C-alpha angles and dihedrals in degrees: 000000000000119000129195107220130189107204128205104196123196093032122155090251140008121250150102115295098186135251126317128171093350093306130106107242115218131183117212125192090203117097120244094249131114092353095298094130091048091052091048090050092051091050093048095048091046091051093046094048091040093233130125115271089244086068091062123075134174103230101179137008102039089157097033135077090233109070140171113221126190118213119192093207115179091196111059090185091061091050092051091048092053092049091049091049092048092050091055092059108090121223113201119205117253110263124216122242119268106247130206096224 
């Protein structure tokens, strides 16, 4: 299974943020330096899909926020459940500040 993932590196905590624009949105506490955010993404996806981290691979976008990640999930039902759970989490668009002028 190949996932499109939109990553927010350097966040205050790591976790799923939901779905946005057909991509799973993920916050990572790891900084985007020396592959730390990619390693954190692999660990998070492996934990969520309940597969070993060696079953998760970043295919495209190693230096980008938009990535394609392959998961060799033995249980397709678990993969479908994760996608359904992620799609239920709402992601609200960032709102601008209210100005006084």
